[in-house]
DOMARDREN-417716 format. One record per residue: x, y, z of N, C-alpha, C in turn. Coordinates in steps of 0.2 Angstrom, whole numbers, padded with zeros to 4 digits, always signed. Atoms other than C-alpha are relative to their C-alpha. Example, Ala and Ser with C-alpha at 12.3 -4.5 7.8 and 13.67 -1.06 7.14 Angstrom:
# residues 2
+0004-0006+0000+0062-0022+0039+0004+0006+0000;-0004-0006-0001+0068-0005+0036-0004+0005+0003;
This chain:
# residues 308
+0003-0005-0004-0001-0114-0015-0007+0002-0004;+0007-0002+0003-0020-0110-0018-0002+0007+0003;+0003-0006-0002-0030-0094-0017-0003-0001+0007;+0003+0001-0007-0039-0101-0002+0005+0001+0006;-0005-0001-0006-0023-0102+0008+0001+0007+0001;-0001-0007+0000-0020-0084+0004-0006+0004+0004;+0006-0003-0003-0038-0079+0009+0000-0002+0008;+0000+0002-0007-0036-0089+0026+0005+0004+0003;-0006-0003-0003-0019-0081+0029-0002+0007+0001;+0002-0007-0001-0026-0063+0026-0005+0001+0006;+0005-0001-0005-0041-0066+0037+0003-0001+0007;-0003+0001-0007-0030-0073+0052+0004+0006+0001;-0004-0006-0002-0018-0058+0050-0004+0006+0002;+0004-0006-0001-0032-0045+0050-0004-0001+0007;+0003+0001-0006-0041-0054+0065+0005-0001+0006;-0005+0002-0005-0025-0058+0074-0002-0005+0005;+0003+0005-0004-0034-0073+0080-0002-0006-0004;+0002+0006+0004-0036-0091+0073-0008-0001+0001;+0007+0002-0002-0052-0093+0083-0005+0005-0003;+0004-0005+0003-0060-0076+0077+0000-0001-0007;+0000+0000+0007-0055-0078+0059-0004-0006-0002;+0004+0006+0002-0062-0096+0059-0008+0001+0001;+0007-0001-0002-0079-0091+0067-0003+0005-0003;+0003-0006+0002-0082-0074+0061+0001+0002-0007;-0002-0002+0007-0074-0072+0044+0000-0006-0005;+0000+0006+0005-0072-0090+0036-0005-0005+0001;+0005+0005-0001-0086-0100+0043+0003-0007+0000;-0004+0007+0000-0074-0115+0047+0002-0001+0007;-0002+0001-0007-0067-0123+0062+0007+0002+0001;-0007-0002-0001-0051-0118+0071+0005-0005-0002;-0005+0005+0002-0042-0134+0069+0001-0001-0007;+0000+0000+0008-0046-0134+0050+0004+0006-0002;-0003-0006+0002-0040-0117+0049+0008+0000+0002;-0007+0001-0003-0024-0121+0059+0004-0004-0005;-0003+0005+0004-0020-0135+0047+0002+0004-0007;-0001-0004+0006-0022-0123+0032+0006+0005+0000;-0006-0005-0001-0010-0110+0039+0006-0004+0000;-0007+0004+0000+0003-0124+0043+0002-0002-0007;-0001+0002+0007+0001-0130+0025+0003+0006-0004;-0002-0006+0003+0004-0112+0019+0007+0001+0002;-0006-0001-0002+0019-0110+0030+0005-0005-0002;-0004+0006+0003+0026-0127+0024+0002+0002-0007;-0001-0001+0007+0024-0121+0006+0005+0006+0000;-0004-0006+0000+0032-0104+0010+0007-0001+0002;-0006+0002-0003+0046-0112+0020+0002+0004+0006;-0002-0004-0006+0046-0101+0035-0007+0002+0004;+0006-0002-0004+0034-0097+0050-0003+0007-0002;+0003-0006+0001+0022-0083+0046-0004+0003+0006;+0003-0003-0006+0014-0081+0063+0004-0002+0006;-0002+0002-0007+0019-0081+0081-0006-0002+0004;+0006+0002-0004+0006-0091+0091+0002+0002+0007;-0001-0002-0007+0003-0084+0109-0007-0001+0003;+0006+0001-0003-0010-0085+0122-0005+0004-0001;+0005-0006+0001-0018-0069+0117-0002+0000-0008;+0002+0000+0007-0019-0074+0098+0007-0001-0004;-0006+0001+0004-0006-0073+0084+0002+0007-0002;-0003-0006+0003+0006-0060+0077+0004-0002-0006;-0004+0002+0006+0014-0059+0061+0008+0000+0001;-0008+0000-0001+0033-0063+0060+0002+0005-0005;-0003-0005+0005+0044-0051+0050-0002-0003-0007;+0001+0003+0007+0042-0063+0035-0007+0000-0001;+0007+0000+0001+0023-0064+0038-0002+0007-0002;+0002-0006+0001+0022-0045+0037+0001+0002-0008;-0002-0001+0007+0031-0045+0020-0005-0004-0005;+0005+0004+0004+0020-0059+0014-0007+0002-0001;+0007-0002+0000+0004-0051+0019-0001+0005-0006;+0001-0005+0006+0007-0036+0006-0001-0004-0006;+0000+0004+0007+0010-0049-0008-0006-0004+0000;+0006+0004+0000-0005-0060-0003-0006+0005-0002;+0006-0004+0002-0017-0045-0004+0001+0002-0007;+0000-0002+0007-0010-0040-0021-0002-0006-0004;+0002+0006+0004-0012-0058-0027-0008-0001+0000;+0007+0001+0000-0030-0059-0021-0004+0005-0004;+0004-0005+0004-0035-0042-0028+0001-0001-0007;-0001+0002+0007-0027-0047-0045-0005-0005-0002;+0005+0006+0002-0037-0063-0045-0007+0002+0000;+0007-0003+0000-0053-0054-0040-0001+0005-0007;+0001-0004+0006-0050-0041-0054+0000-0004-0006;+0000+0004+0006-0047-0055-0067-0007-0003+0000;+0007+0003+0000-0064-0063-0062-0005+0005-0002;+0005-0005+0002-0073-0047-0063+0001+0003-0007;-0001-0002+0007-0065-0042-0079-0003-0005-0005;+0003+0005+0005-0071-0058-0087-0007+0000+0000;+0007-0001-0001-0088-0056-0080-0003+0006-0004;+0002-0006+0004-0089-0038-0087+0000-0001-0007;+0000+0002+0007-0085-0045-0104-0006-0004-0002;+0006+0004+0002-0098-0058-0103-0007+0003+0001;+0006-0004-0001-0111-0046-0096+0001+0007+0000;-0002-0007+0001-0107-0029-0103-0005+0005+0001;+0006-0004-0002-0124-0022-0099+0001+0003+0007;-0001-0003-0007-0119-0020-0081+0005+0005+0001;-0004-0006+0000-0112-0003-0078+0006-0001+0006;-0005+0002-0005-0095-0005-0069+0006+0005+0000;-0006-0004+0000-0079+0005-0064+0005-0004+0004;-0005+0003-0004-0063-0003-0059+0005+0005+0002;-0004-0005-0003-0052+0006-0047+0006-0003+0004;-0007+0003-0004-0034+0004-0040+0002+0005+0005;-0003-0004-0005-0027+0010-0024+0006-0003+0002;-0006+0002-0003-0010+0010-0017-0001-0004+0006;+0001+0004-0006-0008-0003-0003+0001+0005+0006;+0000-0005-0006-0012+0007+0013-0004+0006-0001;+0005-0005+0001-0022+0020+0004-0007-0002-0001;+0007+0003+0001-0036+0008+0002-0004+0001+0007;+0003-0002-0007-0039+0012+0021-0002+0007+0001;+0001-0008-0001-0039+0031+0018-0005+0002-0005;+0004-0003+0006-0046+0036+0001-0005-0004-0003;+0005+0004+0003-0056+0021-0004-0007+0001+0003;+0007-0001-0002-0071+0024+0008-0003+0007-0003;+0003-0006+0002-0073+0042+0002-0001+0000-0008;+0001+0001+0007-0071+0037-0016-0006-0004-0002;+0006+0005+0001-0084+0023-0015-0007+0004+0002;+0006-0004-0002-0096+0036-0006-0002+0004-0006;+0001-0005+0006-0094+0048-0021-0003-0004-0005;+0003+0004+0005-0098+0034-0033-0007-0002+0002;+0007+0003-0002-0113+0027-0023-0005+0006+0000;+0005-0005+0000-0121+0044-0021-0002+0002-0007;+0002-0002+0007-0121+0047-0040-0003-0006-0003;+0002+0006+0004-0123+0029-0046-0001-0006+0005;+0001+0005-0005-0130+0018-0032+0000-0008-0003;+0001+0007+0002-0132+0002-0043+0007-0002-0004;-0006+0001+0004-0114+0003-0051+0003-0006+0003;-0004+0005-0002-0103-0012-0050+0007+0002+0000;-0007-0002-0001-0086-0008-0043+0005-0005+0001;-0005+0005-0001-0070-0018-0044+0006+0004+0003;-0005-0003-0004-0056-0014-0032+0006-0004-0001;-0007+0003+0000-0037-0018-0034+0004+0004+0004;-0005-0003-0004-0024-0014-0022+0007-0003-0002;-0006+0002+0002-0006-0014-0028+0005+0006+0002;-0005-0005-0001+0010-0004-0027-0001+0005-0006;+0002-0005+0005+0010+0013-0037+0003-0002-0007;-0002+0001+0007+0021+0007-0052-0004-0006-0003;+0005+0006+0003+0010-0009-0054-0006+0003-0002;+0006-0003+0002-0005+0002-0054+0000+0004-0007;-0001-0004+0006+0002+0013-0068+0000-0005-0006;+0000+0005+0005+0005-0003-0078-0007-0003-0001;+0007+0002+0001-0013-0009-0075-0004+0005-0004;+0003-0005+0004-0019+0008-0081+0001-0001-0007;-0002+0001+0007-0009+0006-0097-0003-0005-0004;+0002+0006+0003-0015-0011-0100-0008-0001+0000;+0008+0000+0000-0034-0007-0097-0002-0005+0005;+0003+0004-0006-0035-0018-0081-0004+0004+0005;+0004-0005-0005-0042-0003-0071-0001+0006-0004;+0002-0007+0003-0050+0013-0076+0003+0006+0003;-0002-0005-0003-0044+0024-0063+0004-0002+0007;-0004+0002-0006-0030+0023-0049+0002+0006+0004;-0003-0004-0004-0024+0032-0034+0007-0002+0001;-0007+0002+0000-0005+0032-0036+0004+0006-0001;-0005-0006+0000+0011+0043-0038+0000+0001-0008;-0002-0002+0007+0016+0052-0054+0006-0004-0003;-0005+0004+0002+0026+0038-0061+0003+0002-0007;-0003-0002+0007+0038+0041-0076-0001-0006-0005;-0001+0005+0005+0039+0032-0092-0006+0000-0005;+0005+0000+0004+0023+0036-0101-0004+0006-0001;+0004-0006+0001+0013+0050-0109-0008-0002-0001;+0007+0003+0001-0003+0039-0110-0004+0000+0006;+0004-0001-0006-0008+0042-0092-0001+0007+0002;+0001-0007-0003-0016+0058-0086+0000+0000+0008;-0001-0001-0007-0012+0063-0068-0004+0006+0002;+0003-0005-0003-0023+0074-0057+0002+0000+0007;-0002+0000-0007-0015+0079-0040-0005+0001+0005;+0005-0001-0005-0026+0076-0025+0003+0004+0006;-0004-0004-0006-0013+0081-0011+0007-0001-0001;-0007+0001-0001+0005+0083-0007+0001-0003+0007;-0002+0003-0007+0011+0071+0007+0007+0002+0002;-0006-0001-0003+0024+0076+0019+0004-0006+0002;-0004+0006-0002+0038+0064+0024+0001+0001+0008;-0002+0000-0007+0042+0059+0042+0006-0005+0001;-0006+0005-0002+0057+0049+0050-0004-0006+0003;+0003+0006-0003+0051+0031+0054+0006-0004+0003;-0006+0003-0004+0062+0022+0067-0003-0004+0006;+0002+0005-0005+0061+0009+0081-0002+0005+0006;+0003-0004-0006+0051+0015+0096+0005+0001+0006;-0005-0001-0006+0066+0012+0108+0006+0003-0003;-0006-0003+0002+0078+0020+0097+0002+0007+0004;-0002-0007-0004+0088+0035+0106-0003+0006-0004;+0003-0006+0004+0082+0047+0092-0007+0001+0001;+0007-0001-0002+0064+0043+0097-0002+0004+0006;+0001-0004-0005+0066+0053+0112+0000+0008-0002;-0001-0007+0002+0069+0069+0102-0007+0002-0003;+0006-0002+0003+0055+0080+0096+0000+0001-0008;-0002+0000+0007+0063+0082+0079+0006-0003-0002;-0006+0003+0002+0077+0074+0069+0003+0003-0006;-0004-0004+0006+0090+0082+0058+0002-0005-0005;-0002+0004+0005+0096+0075+0042+0007-0003+0002;-0007+0002-0002+0114+0074+0049-0001-0006+0005;+0001+0006-0005+0107+0062+0063-0002-0006-0004;+0002+0006+0004+0099+0051+0050+0006-0003-0004;-0005+0002+0004+0115+0050+0040+0005-0004+0004;-0005+0004-0004+0124+0042+0055-0004-0007+0002;+0003+0006-0002+0111+0028+0056-0001-0005-0006;+0002+0005+0006+0107+0012+0046-0006+0002-0003;+0005-0003+0004+0096+0018+0032-0004-0005-0004;+0004+0005+0004+0082+0008+0024-0004+0004-0005;+0004-0004+0005+0074+0014+0008-0004-0005-0004;+0004+0003+0005+0061+0009-0005+0005-0003-0006;-0004+0003+0006+0069-0002-0019+0000+0005-0006;+0000-0004+0006+0075+0007-0034-0001-0004-0006;+0001+0005+0006+0072-0008-0045-0007-0003+0000;+0006+0003+0000+0054-0011-0041-0004+0001-0006;+0003+0000+0006+0042-0014-0055-0002+0007-0002;+0003-0006+0002+0039+0002-0065-0001+0000-0008;+0002+0000+0007+0033+0007-0083+0006-0001-0004;-0005-0001+0004+0049+0011-0090+0007-0003+0002;-0006+0002-0003+0062+0003-0079+0003+0005+0004;-0003-0005-0004+0065+0019-0070-0002-0001+0007;+0001+0001-0007+0065+0021-0051-0007+0002+0001;+0006-0002-0002+0048+0022-0043+0000+0007+0003;+0000-0007-0002+0042+0040-0039+0002+0001+0007;-0002-0001-0007+0044+0037-0020+0008+0000+0001;-0007+0000+0000+0062+0032-0022+0004+0006-0003;-0003-0006+0003+0066+0046-0033+0000+0006+0004;+0001-0006-0005+0059+0059-0021+0004+0000+0006;-0005+0001-0005+0069+0052-0007+0007+0002-0002;-0007-0001+0002+0085+0052-0016+0002+0007-0002;-0001-0007+0003+0083+0069-0024+0000+0005+0007;+0000-0004-0006+0079+0077-0006+0007-0001+0003;-0007+0001-0003+0095+0069+0001+0005+0004-0003;-0005-0003+0004+0105+0075-0013+0000+0007+0000;+0001-0008+0000+0098+0093-0013+0003+0002+0006;-0002-0003-0006+0103+0094+0005+0007-0002+0002;-0007+0002-0001+0120+0087+0003+0002-0006+0004;+0000+0006-0004+0117+0071+0012+0001-0006-0004;-0001+0006+0004+0125+0056+0005-0001-0007+0004;+0002+0006-0004+0117+0040+0011-0001-0006-0005;+0001+0006+0004+0119+0023+0003-0005-0005+0005;+0004+0004-0005+0104+0012+0010+0003-0007+0001;-0002+0006-0002+0109-0003+0020-0005-0006-0002;+0005+0005+0002+0093-0012+0015-0005+0004-0005;+0006-0003+0005+0080-0009+0000-0005-0005+0000;+0006+0005+0001+0063-0017-0001-0005+0003-0004;+0005-0003+0005+0049-0015-0013-0007+0001+0003;+0007-0002-0002+0034-0013-0001+0001+0002+0008;-0001-0004-0006+0031-0003+0015-0001-0005+0006;+0000+0005-0006+0027-0019+0026+0007-0002+0001;-0007+0003+0000+0045-0025+0022+0004+0006+0004;-0004-0006-0003+0052-0007+0027-0002-0001+0008;+0001+0000-0007+0043-0008+0044+0003-0006+0003;-0003+0006-0003+0049-0026+0047+0008+0001+0001;-0007-0002+0000+0067-0020+0043+0002+0005+0006;-0001-0005-0006+0065-0005+0055+0000-0003+0006;+0000+0003-0006+0060-0016+0069+0005-0005+0001;-0004+0005-0001+0072-0030+0066+0008+0002+0000;-0007-0002+0001+0088-0020+0061+0002+0006+0004;-0001-0006-0004+0086-0004+0072+0001+0006-0005;-0001-0005+0005+0087+0006+0056-0005+0005-0001;+0005-0006+0000+0078+0022+0051-0002+0001-0008;+0002-0001+0007+0068+0027+0035-0004+0007-0001;+0004-0006+0001+0060+0042+0027-0005-0002-0005;+0005+0002+0004+0043+0039+0021-0006+0005+0000;+0005-0004+0000+0027+0048+0017-0005-0001+0006;+0005+0000-0005+0014+0052+0030-0004-0006+0001;+0005+0005+0000+0002+0039+0025+0003-0007+0002;-0003+0006-0002+0014+0025+0029-0001-0002+0007;+0001+0001-0007+0009+0027+0047-0006-0005+0000;+0005+0005+0000-0006+0015+0042+0003-0007+0001;-0003+0007+0000+0007+0001+0042+0004-0001+0007;-0004+0000-0006+0015+0005+0059-0002-0006+0005;+0000+0005-0006+0018-0010+0071+0002+0004+0006;-0002-0003-0006+0020-0006+0089+0007+0001+0001;-0008+0000-0001+0039-0008+0088+0003+0006-0004;-0003-0005+0004+0040+0007+0076-0004+0007+0001;+0003-0007-0001+0036+0026+0078+0003+0005-0005;-0002-0005+0004+0038+0042+0069+0002+0007+0003;-0002-0007-0002+0046+0059+0071+0001+0005-0006;-0001-0005+0006+0046+0075+0060+0007+0002-0001;-0006-0002+0001+0061+0081+0052+0001+0008+0003;-0001-0007-0002+0069+0097+0059-0001+0005-0005;+0000-0005+0006+0071+0105+0042-0007-0001-0004;+0006+0001+0004+0057+0107+0029+0001-0006-0005;-0001+0007+0003+0056+0089+0022-0003+0000-0007;+0003+0001+0007+0051+0083+0004-0008-0001+0001;+0007+0002+0001+0033+0081-0002+0000-0005-0006;+0002+0004+0006+0026+0068-0014-0007+0000-0001;+0007+0000+0001+0010+0068-0023-0004-0006+0001;+0005+0005+0001-0005+0057-0022-0005+0002-0005;+0004-0002+0005-0014+0058-0038-0005-0005-0002;+0004+0005+0004-0028+0050-0048+0002+0000-0007;-0002+0001+0007-0023+0043-0064-0005-0004-0004;+0004+0004+0004-0032+0037-0079+0003+0000-0007;-0003+0001+0007-0028+0031-0097-0003+0005-0005;+0003-0004+0005-0030+0044-0111-0004-0005-0005;+0004+0003+0005-0043+0038-0123-0005-0005+0003;+0005+0004-0004-0053+0029-0109-0007+0004-0001;+0006-0004+0001-0071+0034-0115-0006-0002+0005;+0005+0002-0005-0080+0027-0100-0004+0006+0003;+0004-0006-0002-0095+0038-0096+0000+0000+0008;+0000+0000-0008-0094+0032-0077+0007+0003+0002;-0007-0003-0002-0075+0037-0077-0001+0008-0001;+0001-0007+0001-0080+0054-0084-0004+0003+0006;+0004-0002-0006-0093+0056-0070+0004+0001+0006;-0004+0000-0006-0081+0051-0057+0005+0006+0000;-0005-0006+0000-0068+0064-0063-0003+0006+0001;+0004-0007-0001-0081+0078-0063-0001+0001+0007;+0001-0001-0007-0083+0075-0045+0006-0001+0005;-0006+0002-0004-0065+0070-0039+0002+0006+0004;-0002-0006-0004-0062+0088-0033-0003+0000+0007;+0003+0001-0006-0074+0084-0019+0004-0004+0005;-0004+0005-0004-0062+0071-0012+0005+0004+0004;-0005-0003-0003-0049+0084-0008-0002+0006+0005;+0003-0006-0004-0061+0096+0002+0002-0002+0008;-0002+0002-0007-0056+0085+0018+0004-0006-0001;-0005+0005+0002-0041+0075+0015-0001-0006+0005;+0000+0006-0005-0043+0057+0023+0006-0002+0003;-0006+0001-0003-0025+0057+0026+0001+0002+0007;+0000-0003-0007-0028+0067+0042-0002-0005+0005;+0002+0005-0005-0036+0052+0049+0005-0005+0003;-0006+0004-0002-0019+0043+0051+0005+0004+0003;-0005-0004-0003-0010+0058+0059+0000-0002+0007;
């Protein structure tokens, strides 16, 4: 498997069309692109797209693979940019990490903040899951990240941007979708899908998102053992659609919604989870300090409202 295969796959997934991806994004021919996608599917061992007269759609396996493909491409780009920064240290730069999904909400505002202050700065963007971003901060791979307050280290400073509310995610045709609100007791009777408790974290502890869900259910006297666990939100959406199950997720997860999945609010006061900016103690970057001095401006109008 080569990086170009991943780039082609992501381009087709985003365009939802082999023809548009070939002509407008990749500057190649549709037959050549089709061959590259077939080669990738052969390598993965399963179809990633459903071909139709109106274009292509991701299969459940394709939706899960898309999250990982984006992470791999962003990590490869970060590696290249980090090497270039070492070779050419005179170029001012800032490396930023965003949780997958929040790159479509907070990234534009963050980039505008930087460009307004330092129009010639070189910015490197990495999109990963929250626990992976925490590890990248610790190892110096990125300067600042938009992530959760992950456990396991005192070497990362967190500054809360917002507290996100949770909603119930369920199939659009599910009987509970006809209700205006959903109770915890109703969720307890359904097949429950949760974020993996063993996803990569700094200390081996559960990710902050899983801890918040489990703590909320326990505090409300609801005992639910997940029928399925998955380490990315694309996978959660695929399982909701394919199994008819339900999930509790933060508001921003609506950016991942396929047509087959919808949301409903909880009848009770639900949990909240932070979205914070984090950075490593001891990072002396003057650009980082400038960004941190302006970061409060990002919360004046939360980009999360754009996905409501």
